[in-house]
C-alpha positions in Angstrom: 19.2 116.1 247.3 19.0 118.9 244.7 16.7 117.7 242.2 14.6 119.7 238.2 11.0 120.0 237.5 9.9 116.6 236.2 10.5 115.9 232.5 7.3 114.5 230.8 7.7 110.8 230.7 5.3 110.1 227.8 5.3 111.1 224.1 2.7 113.7 223.3 -0.4 112.8 221.3 -0.9 109.3 222.7 -4.3 108.1 223.9 -4.6 108.4 227.7 -4.4 104.6 228.4 -1.4 104.2 226.2 0.2 107.3 227.8 -0.4 105.9 231.2 1.3 102.5 230.3 4.2 104.3 228.7 4.6 106.4 231.8 4.8 103.3 234.0 7.3 101.6 231.7 9.6 104.6 231.7 9.3 105.9 235.3 11.8 105.8 238.1 9.5 107.7 240.5 9.7 105.7 243.7 5.9 106.1 244.2 5.0 104.6 240.9 7.6 101.9 241.5 5.9 101.3 244.8 2.6 100.9 243.0 4.1 98.3 240.7 5.0 96.3 243.8 1.7 96.9 245.6 -0.6 96.2 242.7 1.3 93.1 241.8 1.5 91.9 245.4 -2.2 92.3 246.2 -3.2 90.7 242.8 -0.9 87.8 243.7 -2.6 87.6 247.1 -6.0 87.3 245.4 -4.7 84.6 243.1 -3.1 82.6 245.9 -6.3 83.1 248.0 -8.3 81.4 245.2 -5.9 78.5 245.2 -6.3 78.3 249.0 -10.1 78.0 248.6 -9.6 75.2 246.0 -7.3 73.4 248.5 -9.8 73.7 251.3 -12.7 72.6 249.0 -10.7 69.5 248.2 -10.2 68.8 252.0 -13.7 69.7 253.1 -14.8 66.1 253.0 -13.0 62.8 253.1 -12.1 60.9 249.9 -12.8 63.9 247.7 -11.5 63.8 244.1 -12.0 67.5 243.2 -8.2 68.2 243.2 -5.9 65.3 243.5 -2.4 64.0 242.5 -0.2 66.3 240.4 -2.9 69.0 240.2 -3.1 69.3 244.0 0.7 69.4 244.3 0.9 72.1 241.6 -1.8 74.2 243.3 -0.2 73.7 246.7 3.2 74.7 245.4 1.9 77.8 243.6 -0.2 78.9 246.6 2.8 78.7 249.0 5.3 80.3 246.6 2.9 83.1 245.6 1.8 84.0 249.1 5.4 84.0 250.4 7.5 85.3 247.6 5.0 87.5 245.8 2.8 88.9 248.5 4.0 88.8 252.1 7.6 89.6 251.5 7.4 92.2 248.8 4.2 94.1 249.8 5.7 95.3 253.1 9.3 96.0 252.3 9.2 96.8 248.6 5.6 98.0 248.2 5.0 100.3 251.2 8.7 100.8 251.5 9.1 102.3 248.1 6.1 104.5 248.3 6.4 105.7 251.9 10.1 105.5 253.0 11.4 108.4 250.9 8.5 110.5 252.0 9.1 109.7 255.7 12.8 110.6 255.2 11.8 114.0 253.7 13.5 113.1 250.4 12.4 113.3 246.8 13.5 109.9 245.7 15.4 106.8 246.6 19.2 106.6 246.3 19.2 104.5 243.1 16.0 105.3 241.2 16.7 103.4 238.0 18.1 100.3 239.8 14.9 100.5 241.8 12.7 100.5 238.7 14.7 97.6 237.2 14.3 95.6 240.4 10.5 96.2 240.3 10.2 94.9 236.8 12.4 91.9 237.7 10.0 91.2 240.5 7.0 91.3 238.2 8.7 89.2 235.6 9.9 86.6 238.1 6.2 85.9 238.9 5.4 85.8 235.2 8.3 83.3 234.7 7.0 80.9 237.3 3.5 80.9 235.9 4.9 80.6 232.3 5.6 77.0 233.3 1.9 76.3 232.7 2.5 76.6 229.0 5.5 74.3 229.0 4.2 71.1 230.5 2.8 72.2 233.9 3.6 74.1 237.0 6.1 73.1 239.7 4.8 70.4 242.0 7.5 70.1 244.7 6.1 72.4 247.3 7.5 75.9 248.0 10.4 74.2 249.9 11.5 72.2 246.8 13.5 69.7 248.9 16.3 67.8 247.2 16.4 65.1 245.8 12.6 65.3 245.1 13.0 68.6 243.2 16.0 67.4 241.2 14.2 64.3 239.9 10.8 65.7 238.8 9.8 65.4 235.2 8.9 68.4 233.0 10.3 71.9 233.1 8.0 73.2 236.0 10.8 73.0 238.6 13.3 74.6 236.1 10.9 77.6 235.8 10.5 77.7 239.5 14.3 77.8 240.2 14.9 80.4 237.6 12.0 82.4 239.0 13.5 82.3 242.5 16.9 83.3 241.2 15.5 86.2 239.3 13.4 87.2 242.3 16.6 87.0 244.4 18.4 89.5 242.1 15.4 91.8 242.4 15.3 91.5 246.2 19.0 92.1 246.6 19.0 95.2 244.3 16.0 96.5 246.2 17.5 95.9 249.6 20.8 97.5 248.6 18.8 100.5 247.4 16.8 100.8 250.6 19.9 100.5 252.8 21.7 103.1 250.8 18.6 105.4 250.9 18.3 105.2 254.7 22.0 105.4 255.3 22.8 108.1 252.8 19.7 110.1 252.1 17.8 111.7 255.0 16.6 115.2 255.5 19.3 117.4 257.0 19.1 117.1 260.8 17.3 113.7 260.8 19.7 111.4 262.6 19.2 107.6 262.6 17.6 107.9 266.1 15.0 110.4 264.8 13.7 108.2 262.0 10.1 106.8 262.1 9.8 103.2 263.2 8.6 102.1 259.8 11.9 103.4 258.3 13.8 101.4 260.9 11.8 98.3 260.0 12.6 98.6 256.2 16.2 99.2 257.1 16.5 96.2 259.3 14.6 94.0 256.8 17.0 95.1 254.0 20.0 94.2 256.0 18.5 90.8 256.8 17.8 90.1 253.2 21.3 91.1 252.1 22.8 88.6 254.5 20.2 85.8 254.4 19.1 85.6 250.8 22.4 83.8 250.0 21.0 80.6 251.5 17.9 80.5 249.2 20.1 81.5 246.2 22.6 78.7 246.9 19.8 76.1 247.4 17.9 77.0 244.2 21.1 77.4 242.2 22.4 74.0 243.2 19.0 72.3 242.4 19.0 74.0 239.0 22.6 72.9 238.3 21.8 69.3 239.3 18.8 69.3 236.9 20.7 70.9 234.0 24.2 69.5 234.4 23.7 66.4 236.6 25.9 66.9 239.6 25.2 68.0 243.1 27.0 68.4 246.5 23.9 66.8 248.1 24.3 63.5 246.3 25.1 60.9 249.0 26.2 58.4 246.3 29.4 60.3 245.8 29.8 61.4 249.5 27.6 64.4 249.4 25.1 65.3 252.2 21.4 65.7 251.4 20.8 67.5 254.7 23.2 70.2 253.5 20.3 71.3 251.2 18.2 72.0 254.2 21.0 73.9 255.9 21.2 76.2 252.9 17.5 76.5 252.4 16.5 77.3 256.0 19.5 79.6 256.5 17.3 82.0 254.4 13.8 80.6 254.9 13.6 81.1 258.7 15.1 84.6 258.7 12.5 85.1 255.9 9.8 84.8 258.6 11.3 88.0 260.1 11.7 89.5 256.6 7.9 88.9 256.4 7.3 90.4 259.8 9.6 93.3 260.5 8.1 95.8 257.9 4.6 95.0 259.2 5.6 95.6 262.8 6.8 99.1 261.7 3.4 99.6 260.1 1.7 98.5 263.3 3.7 101.0 265.3 2.8 103.9 262.9 -0.9 103.0 263.0 -1.0 102.5 266.7 0.8 105.9 267.4 -1.5 107.8 265.0 -4.8 106.4 266.2 -3.9 106.4 269.9 -2.7 110.1 269.6 0.5 109.1 271.4 4.2 108.7 270.5 5.5 105.2 270.1 6.0 103.7 273.6 9.6 102.7 274.1 10.9 104.0 270.7 14.5 103.0 271.3 13.5 99.6 272.8 11.5 99.0 269.6 14.4 99.8 267.4 16.8 97.6 269.4 14.2 94.9 269.3 14.0 95.1 265.5 17.7 94.9 265.2 17.8 92.1 267.8 15.2 90.1 265.7 17.4 90.6 262.6 20.5 89.3 264.4 19.0 86.4 266.4 16.9 85.4 263.3 20.2 84.1 261.8 20.6 81.7 264.6 17.4 79.8 264.5 17.2 78.2 261.1 17.9 74.6 262.2 14.8 74.4 264.4 13.1 73.3 261.2 15.5 70.3 261.2 15.0 68.8 264.6 13.8 65.5 263.0 16.6 65.0 260.5 18.9 63.3 263.0 21.3 66.0 264.1 23.3 65.8 267.4 21.8 66.6 270.7 24.2 69.6 271.1 23.0 70.9 267.7 19.4 70.7 268.8 20.0 72.3 272.2 21.8 75.3 270.6 18.9 76.0 268.3 16.3 75.4 271.0 18.0 78.2 273.0 18.2 80.7 270.1 14.6 79.9 269.0 13.4 80.7 272.5 15.7 83.7 272.7 14.1 85.3 269.6 10.9 85.5 271.5 12.4 88.2 273.7 12.8 91.0 271.2 9.5 89.9 269.6 7.8 90.3 273.0 9.4 93.7 273.4 7.7 94.8 270.2 4.3 93.5 271.2 4.5 95.1 274.6 5.6 98.4 273.0 2.6 98.3 270.8 0.4 97.6 273.8 2.1 100.4 275.7 1.4 102.8 272.7 -2.3 101.9 272.7 -2.7 101.9 276.5 -4.3 105.1 277.8 -4.6 106.5 274.3 -7.7 108.1 272.8 -8.3 105.2 270.3 -10.0 106.1 267.1 -11.5 102.7 266.0 -11.0 103.1 262.3 -10.3 100.2 260.0 -6.4 100.4 260.1 -6.5 100.2 263.9 -8.9 97.3 263.8 -6.5 95.3 261.7 -3.7 96.1 264.2 -5.8 94.9 267.1 -6.7 91.7 265.2 -3.0 91.2 264.6 -2.1 91.6 268.3 -4.6 88.9 269.4 -3.8 86.4 266.7 0.0 86.9 266.5 0.1 86.2 270.2 -1.2 82.7 269.5 1.3 82.3 266.7 4.1 83.3 269.0 3.1 80.9 271.7 2.8 78.0 269.4 6.2 78.9 267.9 7.8 78.6 271.3 6.0 75.2 271.6 7.6 74.1 268.4 11.0 75.1 269.7 10.8 72.3 272.2 12.3 69.2 270.5 10.1 66.5 271.9 6.9 68.5 271.1 8.3 69.2 267.6 8.9 65.5 267.1 5.2 64.9 267.8 3.7 67.5 265.5 6.4 67.9 262.8 4.8 68.0 259.3 1.3 67.9 260.8 -1.5 70.4 260.5 -0.4 72.0 263.8 2.6 73.4 261.9 0.3 74.6 259.1 -1.9 76.4 261.6 1.2 77.9 263.3 2.8 79.5 260.3 -0.5 80.8 259.0 -1.1 82.2 262.5 2.2 84.2 262.1 1.8 85.1 258.4 -1.9 85.4 257.6 -3.1 86.8 261.0 0.2 88.5 261.5 1.8 90.0 258.4 -1.3 89.6 256.3 -3.5 91.6 258.7 -0.9 94.3 259.0 -0.5 94.5 255.2 -4.1 95.5 255.1 -3.6 97.8 258.1 -1.0 99.6 256.0 -3.1 99.6 252.9 -6.0 101.2 254.7 -3.8 103.6 256.6 -2.0 105.0 253.5 -4.8 104.5 251.1 -5.7 108.3 251.2 -2.0 109.2 250.7 -1.4 106.7 247.9 -4.7 107.2 245.9 -5.8 110.7 247.0 -9.2 109.2 247.7 -11.2 108.3 250.8 -12.7 104.9 251.3 -15.9 103.5 252.9 -15.4 102.6 256.6 -18.4 100.3 256.3 -16.7 98.2 253.6 -13.4 98.4 255.4 -14.9 97.1 258.7 -16.9 94.4 256.8 -13.6 93.2 255.3 -12.0 93.1 258.8 -14.7 91.1 260.5 -14.9 88.6 257.7 -11.2 88.2 257.8 -11.0 87.9 261.6 -13.9 85.3 261.9 -12.8 83.5 258.7 -9.2 83.3 259.9 -10.2 81.8 263.3 -12.6 79.3 261.7 -10.0 78.3 259.1 -6.9 77.8 261.3 -7.9 77.1 264.8 -9.4 73.7 263.9 -6.1 72.9 262.2 -4.2 73.0 265.5 -6.5 70.3 266.8 -6.2 68.3 263.5 -2.4 68.4 264.1 -2.8 66.9 267.5 -5.1 64.3 266.0 -2.4 63.3 263.6 -3.5 64.8 260.3 -0.4 65.2 258.1 0.2 68.3 255.9 0.5 68.2 252.1 -1.8 65.2 251.6 -4.5 65.7 249.0 -7.2 63.6 250.8 -7.9 61.6 253.9 -10.0 58.5 254.7 -13.4 58.6 256.4 -13.8 57.6 260.0 -10.9 59.4 261.8 -12.0 61.0 265.0 -13.2 64.6 264.4 -11.3 64.9 261.1 -14.4 65.3 259.0 -16.0 68.0 261.2 -12.9 70.0 261.7 -11.9 70.0 258.1 -15.4 71.1 257.1 -15.3 74.0 259.7 -11.9 75.0 258.3 -13.3 75.1 254.7 -16.3 77.3 255.9 -13.7 79.6 257.4 -11.8 79.8 254.0 -15.1 80.8 252.4 -15.5 83.6 254.9 -12.0 84.7 254.1 -12.9 84.8 250.4 -16.0 86.9 251.3 -13.7 89.3 253.1 -11.6 89.6 250.0 -14.7 90.4 248.0 -15.6 93.1 250.6 -12.1 94.5 250.1 -12.6 94.6 246.3 -15.9 96.4 246.7 -14.1 98.9 248.9 -11.5 99.5 246.2 -14.1 99.9 243.5 -16.3 102.1 245.6 -13.4 104.4 246.5 -12.6 105.0 242.9 -16.2 105.2 241.8 -17.1 107.9 244.5 -13.7 109.7 243.8 -14.0 111.7 247.0 -10.9 113.7 247.5 -8.9 112.8 250.6 -7.3 115.5 252.7 -3.6 115.8 253.0 -3.5 114.5 256.5 -6.8 112.7 257.2 -5.6 110.8 260.4 -3.7 113.7 262.0 -0.3 111.9 261.6 3.0 113.5 262.5 5.5 111.9 260.2 6.6 113.7 257.0 4.5 111.8 254.4 1.5 113.7 255.8 3.1 117.1 255.0 2.5 116.7 251.3 -0.6 116.5 249.1 -2.6 113.3 248.6 -1.4 111.8 246.3 2.1 113.4 246.4 3.4 115.2 243.4 6.3 113.7 241.4 8.8 115.8 243.4 7.2 114.9 246.8 7.9 118.3 248.5 8.2 121.8 247.3 10.0 123.1 250.4 13.0 122.5 252.6 12.7 121.2 256.1 13.8 122.9 259.3 17.1 121.1 260.4 15.4 120.4 263.8 14.3 116.9 264.5 13.9 116.3 268.3 11.9 113.1 267.8 10.5 110.8 265.2 7.4 113.0 265.0 8.7 116.1 263.3 5.3 117.7 262.3 4.3 117.7 266.0 7.7 119.0 267.1 7.7 121.8 264.5 4.2 122.9 265.3 5.1 123.0 269.0 8.2 125.1 268.3 6.5 127.3 265.8 8.7 126.2 262.9 7.6 125.8 259.3 9.2 124.4 256.1 10.7 126.9 253.7 9.1 126.9 250.2 11.2 126.4 247.1 10.5 127.1 243.5 9.4 124.0 241.7 11.5 125.1 238.7 14.6 124.5 240.7 13.6 120.9 241.4 15.3 118.3 239.2 14.3 114.7 238.9 15.7 111.7 237.0 14.9 111.6 233.3 12.4 108.9 232.3 13.8 106.0 230.3 12.3 102.7 229.1 15.7 100.8 229.2 15.4 99.4 232.8 12.1 97.8 231.7 13.6 96.5 228.5 16.7 95.1 230.3 14.4 93.2 232.7 12.3 92.0 229.7 15.5 90.7 228.2 16.3 88.7 231.3 12.7 87.3 231.3 13.1 86.0 227.8 16.6 84.6 228.6 15.3 82.9 231.6 12.6 81.2 229.6 15.2 79.9 227.2 17.4 78.6 230.0 14.4 77.0 231.7 13.3 75.0 228.7 16.9 74.0 227.6 17.8 70.3 227.8 18.1 68.8 231.3 20.8 66.3 232.3 18.4 63.4 232.3 18.0 61.9 228.8 14.2 61.8 229.0 13.9 65.5 229.3 15.2 67.2 226.1 14.8 70.9 225.6 11.5 72.3 224.4 11.4 73.3 220.7 12.9 76.7 220.1 14.8 77.1 223.3 17.8 78.4 221.4 15.7 81.1 219.9 14.4 82.2 223.3 17.9 82.3 224.6 19.3 84.3 221.7 16.6 86.9 221.6 16.7 87.3 225.3 20.5 87.8 225.5 20.5 90.3 222.6 17.6 92.2 224.1 19.3 92.2 227.5 22.7 93.4 226.3 21.3 96.0 223.9 19.0 97.4 226.5 21.7 97.4 229.1 24.1 99.5 226.9 21.3 101.9 225.9 20.5 102.3 229.6 24.1 103.1 230.3 24.1 105.6 227.4 21.2 107.6 228.8 22.3 110.0 231.6 20.2 109.8 234.7 19.7 113.6 234.8 19.2 116.0 231.9 21.2 118.6 233.8 24.2 118.4 236.2 22.8 117.7 239.7 24.6 117.8 243.0 23.3 115.3 245.6 23.1 115.9 249.3 24.3 112.8 251.0 24.8 112.0 254.7 28.1 110.2 254.3 29.6 112.4 251.5 29.9 109.2 249.5 27.9 108.9 246.3 24.7 106.9 246.3 26.2 104.5 243.8 29.2 103.8 246.1 27.0 103.2 249.1 24.5 101.1 247.2 27.3 98.9 245.8 28.9 98.6 249.2 25.6 97.1 250.6 25.1 94.9 247.5 28.6 93.5 248.0 27.5 92.3 251.4 25.1 89.9 249.6 27.8 88.6 247.3 30.1 87.9 250.1 27.3 86.1 251.9 26.6 83.9 248.8 30.2 82.8 248.4 30.4 82.4 252.2 27.5 80.0 252.3 28.8 77.9 249.4 32.4 77.9 250.7 31.2 76.9 254.2 29.4 74.0 252.6 32.6 73.0 250.7 34.7 73.3 253.9 32.2 71.1 255.8 32.5 68.4 253.1 36.2 68.7 252.8 37.0 68.7 256.6 34.6 65.7 257.1 36.6 63.8 254.6 33.9 63.5 252.0 35.3 65.9 249.4 38.9 64.8 248.8 40.8 66.3 245.9 41.5 63.9 242.9 45.1 62.9 242.1 45.2 65.2 239.1 44.0 68.6 240.1 43.9 71.8 238.0 47.4 73.2 237.4 48.6 75.6 240.1 50.7 77.4 237.5 47.7 78.4 235.5 45.9 79.5 238.7 48.9 81.8 239.5 48.9 83.2 236.0 45.2 83.9 236.4 45.8 85.5 239.8 48.4 87.8 238.2 46.0 88.8 235.5 43.1 89.5 237.9 45.2 91.4 240.4 46.8 93.5 237.6 43.3 94.3 236.3 42.3 95.5 239.8 45.2 98.0 239.7 44.3 99.2 236.2 40.6 99.7 237.3 41.8 101.6 240.4 44.0 104.0 238.3 41.3 104.5 235.7 39.0 105.6 238.5 41.8 107.9 239.8 42.2 109.3 236.3 38.5 110.2 236.2 38.9 112.3 239.4 41.8 114.1 237.7 39.8 114.5 234.5 42.4 112.5 232.5 39.9 111.0 230.1 42.3 109.3 227.6 44.2 107.4 230.4 40.8 106.6 231.9 39.6 104.9 228.7 42.9 103.1 228.1 42.9 101.8 231.7 39.3 100.5 231.4 40.1 98.8 228.1 43.2 97.1 229.6 41.1 95.9 232.5 38.5 94.4 230.2 41.1 92.7 228.2 42.8 91.2 231.3 39.4 90.0 232.6 38.6 88.4 229.2 42.0 86.6 229.1 41.4 85.4 232.7 38.0 84.0 231.7 39.3 82.3 228.6 42.1 80.6 230.6 39.4 79.4 233.1 37.3 77.9 230.3 40.5 76.1 229.0 41.2 74.9 232.6 37.6 73.5 232.9 37.8 71.8 229.6 41.1 70.0 230.5 39.8 69.1 234.0 36.5 67.7 232.6 38.6 65.6 230.2 39.7 63.3 233.1 37.2 64.0 235.9 33.4 63.4 236.0 31.9 65.9 238.6 28.8 63.6 238.9 31.1 61.0 240.4 33.7 63.1 242.3 32.5 65.4 245.1 35.6 67.6 245.1 35.2 68.2 241.4 31.5 69.0 242.0 32.4 71.8 244.5 35.3 73.0 242.4 33.1 73.5 239.3 30.3 75.1 241.3 32.3 77.6 243.2 35.0 78.4 240.6 32.3 78.4 237.9 30.2 80.8 240.0 33.2 83.0 240.3 33.7 82.9 236.5 30.0 84.1 236.2 30.9 87.0 238.5 33.9 87.8 236.2 31.5 88.0 233.3 29.1 90.3 235.3 32.0 92.5 236.5 33.5 92.6 233.1 30.1 93.7 231.7 30.0 96.5 234.3 33.5 97.7 233.2 32.3 97.5 229.5 29.4 99.8 230.4 31.7 102.3 232.0 34.0 102.1 229.0 31.0 102.7 226.7 30.1 105.8 228.8 33.7 107.0 228.6 34.0 106.7 224.8 30.6 108.5 224.6 32.0 111.3 226.8 29.3 110.6 229.5 31.7 110.1 232.4 32.2 113.3 234.5 32.1 114.7 238.0 28.3 114.3 238.0 27.9 111.0 236.1 30.3 108.3 237.4 28.1 105.9 239.3 28.6 103.1 236.7 32.4 103.3 237.0 32.3 103.5 240.9 30.0 100.5 241.1 31.8 98.5 238.5 35.2 99.1 240.0 34.1 98.1 243.5 32.5 95.0 242.2 35.7 94.1 240.3 37.8 94.5 243.4 35.3 92.0 245.1 35.8 89.5 242.2 39.6 89.8 242.8 39.4 89.3 246.5 37.1 86.2 246.2 39.6 84.7 243.6 42.5 85.0 246.0 40.5 83.0 248.6 39.5 80.4 246.0 43.1 79.9 245.0 43.9 79.1 248.6 41.2 76.6 249.3 41.1 74.8 245.9 44.6 75.1 244.3 47.0 75.3 247.3 45.2 73.4 250.1 
């Protein structure tokens, strides 16, 4: 990618602290974006850890009343949601991925820098949104799984904030995943094929694909709970023929693949650390890659092993037993590859490697107990017991959590430019290892002894319950002491301010070829187009090759802008307004001022979005090197469309299940087919006008371009108004709360209408750029992305017409 010397991203004359804040608010530098994710994630880890200590203190002795009732449920919910959604998942793929992945690829930035910054602020604000519930009546208290109907019937707005937070976080995750997929697929150093990428890059790539396909399940589950709370109808309502278990199908369709989303990036970190500290290449490189991709594929086929006890058929259970056992095969390949990498190596027992070794021992226990839980009779015996709690903490805390710290210590010199104290690092490790074993090993036994999860207390007199719970709490205290040791390490590293060398560990991947920390442009040279393996620095040294220096003045980077941040802020304010708006139940009216929140949020969002569109990404025309010869916007939108197809696919699959089972039968008076056909004509016609507008841009016919976009926007607006009219007529004689087909019709067709609004807004942004004369050969990403999205909207509508209006 040809890129110019960085433009200063802060106004002159500001105090240093203010200038630093302004720089972060306006940056699109992938390294600073990575720091937003990493700092937020590890702060959330500390916060969730304190909540875990409070939970264990409550359970240290029987009949304790330190934290009971709603308070316990709120802390338990926030602990689980924070650990999963705001630490384990984002730290690996978004935090380390943002900072390290472009460096490993030998590039100067990600494919979509501003979208990347926008996704980071959405991530931060989604966490702020969930915790804002504390100021509007209390935090959510339904557990991180928020099962229906429990979540739909809870009083207060805590669950509303939770659902909006998850939906906002989902948008952030999808944008980030599309950006990573486009970066890996379209931006690599010349000569670096897919099979020459470091394992960590493969890990982020596989995780991004997994998120793009799987996140639809969580989005569908949280969206439908939110609709039920606000509008009062749900496809899960058995009173009108719905299926409550369908919620679990949607939820676990994401939330079990999420286990591998939490694991895959960290397995990549383990491979990089093991290779560097064993002074050996990764053992079985291609097998590790295939294993990662195999985990991503098979991970989609195991979600229902969380549902063995809901009463599904024997065939259903056997199928998921098979695939749950099968996923252990690629996982085992990864573990044996790590062991093979370490075997016979000259191990340098520094802190990063200690955390990898601790992971190997503990994750093995988690894997074995996972296979045990795949056996239906055993799962029946320990389901919802503390055995399950111990198992998933074995996988996540001693698995992903240990490797998160392995990555933090491994890349600490590169990220901060400072060394750290090995004494405090090793103190942290041993407190964590011993504390983990004392905390969670007794919980396996408690599960066998019948202690249920999610209970805020237990009676005295149960065999070994008192002793094992006390030991578990002592372990939690040791984990907290380990966290304190980590904080001391951080403070000591910045206090001593000892400069780290560029390559302190002797690594052979490209991030070690630049300074510590890297400059804004990453590299001031071009790489040799010779990549025999995933360790180019070793290969080039052996072949006597060196990078070619380039003049920093010839490097161009994206211009700083505050509008991605402001757009995300607008969405935060809007989400608060929606969350505190009236619910369907009469006893939960909207909080005072919700209309103001909503109005200010929407105005801020739309104004910022158009200002963002009006600010060109580069101050000078820039030609991008891409692997596929497609623009980054085109490739990024292509990957994002995968997630939209998955979302409609999940919801339509649920509708087809209800329809084919006879539960969702159409009413006698359905929406008029003639109006659907008129709408179809309008939408298909708009697709043609968008296509020709894009064609006119290539031919530099700017007047026809603007006219074509305007016609497309008008056609889309008329379509939407007809749909609003259709809904009003239909709701005049049908109550979706009492008719299941009407429920699914309003949900799916309404969601499509929301996508029409989103797509129309994208076209409006492109039209705004056109009338501002900011669409040209170098700046056309908005039009490319908006036109592709609009074609998706059209294609989905044709399918909807078939299943709702014709069938």
